N, C-alpha and C positions, 0 to 999 in steps of 0.2 A: 727530849727524853721523857718517856711516859713513866710516871711514878706510881708505885704499887704498894698498897697496904695489905698485908697478909693477916687474916683473922682465922685462927685455929686454936682449939683448946689444948692440943698436944704439942708440947714444946719441941720435941724432936721432929715431928711432922712439919711444923711451921719452919723449922730450920732447913729441912730438906727442900721445902717449897721455895724458900728464899733463895737457896742455891740454884734451883731451876730458873727462877726469874732472872737472876744475875747472868745466866748463860744466854738469855734471849737478847738479841741485838735491839737496841733502842729502848730498853726497859731498865729501871732501877728500883730497888726496894726502899720505900720511904719509911717503913716501920713494920712492926709486928704486934698484934694484939691477941690475947688469949681468952678474953671475955667480951661480952657485948658492951659492958661499961667502958672497957679499955678501947674498944673499937670506936665508940662514939667520941671519946676524948681525942683519939688519934685523928679522926677525920676533921674535927674542929681545928686541931693544932697543925696538922701536916698538909691538909687539903690535897690528898692524893687524887690522881686521875682515875685509878681503877682499884677496886677491892677484890681480892680473892677470898671469898666468904664461905666458911664451913657452916653447915646447918645446925649441927649438934654442939651447942655451946653450954657451959655450966649454968649461966644465969638467964638465958633467953633463947628462943628458937631463932635460928639465923634468918628465916623469912620474915619474922616479926621485926628483927633488927634491921632488915633491908629497908622497911618503910621508915624507920626512925632515921636511918642514915640519909635517906633521900630528903627528909624534912630539913636536915642540916645542910645538905648540898644537893639540890635538885638535879644538877648536871652530873652527879657521880655515876660512874659505870661500875657494874658488879658482875663478876664471873663466879658462879657457885662451884665450889669443889667439895664434894661430900660423898660419903658412903651410902647415903639415902637413895634407895632405888624405887620407892613407892611412886606409882604414877600420879597420885594426888599431889605429892610433894613436887614432882617435876612440873606438873601443870601449874601449880601455884607459883613456882619460881618463874616460869615463863611469863605468866600474867603479871608478875611483879616487874617485868622489863629488864631481865638479866641479859647479858650479851652472850653467855654460854653456860652450859651445865656439864661439868666434867666429873665423872664418878671415880672415886678412890677404889683401889690404888691405880696410879697412872705413872707413866714414865716422863722423863724430862722432855722427850720428843713430843708426847701427847700435849703437854702444857705449852710447849713452844709453838706448836701448830695453832693452838687456840689464840695465843697471844699475837702471833703474826696475823691471823685473820682479823683480830680486833684492831690491830694497828692499821691494816690496809683497808678494812671495810667500815669500821665505826668511827675512827678518829677523824677522817676527812669530813664527816658530817657535822663535826663541831665547828668547822670554819665557816666564815661568811661566804655568800655567793649562792649559786644554784647547784642542784644535784642533777646528774645525768642518770638515765635509766640503768646504765651499767654500774653506777655507784650504789644504787638501791639493790641491784641484783647481787652484788657482793655481800651486802648485809644479810639478805635472805637466802644466800647459798644457791642461787640459780644462775644460769648463763655462764659466760666464760670465766667469771671470777672463781669458779669451783672446779674447773676442768683439771685433770691430773697433769702434773708437771711432765715435760718431755723426758724421754729416756736419757739417763745420765745427769739429770738436773738434781740439785740439792736445794731443799727449802731454805737451809741455813745460808747457803751462798747466794741464793736469789734475794733473800732478805738483806744480806750484807751489801750487795750491789745496789739495790734500791735505796738503802740508807745512805750510801756514799753519794748517790745521785741527788737525794733530797738535801744533803748537807752542802753540796756544791753551790757556789755563788753564780756560776755561769755554766754553759753547756760543756760537756766533757766528750772527748774522743774515747774510743775503746781503749787506746793505750793509756790515757790518763786515768780512766776508770779502773783499769787493771792494776795500775800502780797503787791507787788508793785502797783497793780491796785486797791487794796481795795475791792476785791470781793471774793466770796467763791472759794475754791479749785476746787469744782465740776464745777462751771461756768467757771473758768479759763481753765480747761482741755477741756471743750467743745469748747470754742473759739479758743484755740490753735490748736486743732485737725482740726477745720474748716479752719484755716489759712493754715495748711499743705495741706489739700485737694485742696485748691485754688491755691497752688503753691506760697503762699506768706510767708511761713515759712518752716523750715526744722526740722525734728525730728531725734534723734539718741538715742540709748540705752546705758545706763551705767550699767554694771553688778557689783554687789557686791558679797560678799562672800556667802551670803545666800539670799533666797527669789527671787521674780520676779525682772527683770531688771527695772531700773527707766528710764522713758521717759524724755529726755531733749530737749527743743525747742530753736531754734535760728532763727534769721532773715535769709532770703534767701540770699545765697552768689551769687555774680555776676558770670556769666559764664566766663570762661577763654577765 
């Protein structure tokens, strides 16, 4: 589970954003802060994986706060959510190493898409091992990692299927994946095959005594 700290001076906006995060598969709200001082204290105490950071705070500019947060936790990831549209602000945020910049107002779907991109593209880079070019492509938004979903596909269902695959201790058949995700076998098979095409899952064949071999799907193993 990826833990998220929400930093926004508006209590109601922070509450709405917390609700958006809770709707995203694989994410939970670690806490909420309304000032820079509260954010610093929360990062020390809660050690979140990701901060949703507003720029306009009552006691400090969010981009100045970003540097202070990184001094506490150099591995902390930050996604800026702000009404600020000045190009200088956007450039400074990008140079500060944020994972995304989302402008207010936005919908739950807008945030969910950014969170899902973060989970799929950035989080794998925190693990040990080596990265493949497609891993890097996903971070920078090029290559197959950013191609549109096939017709009839849902980003939420795709995320759910991949999450169930990640949670599994062993390879799953389409039937098993469907049961865990609460969708039909046909739909599960389509999503699983898509994940394999994208390099985000692996498939192997299990041969029985008679009939066609069964396709088993598993999360992608890290390169040696």
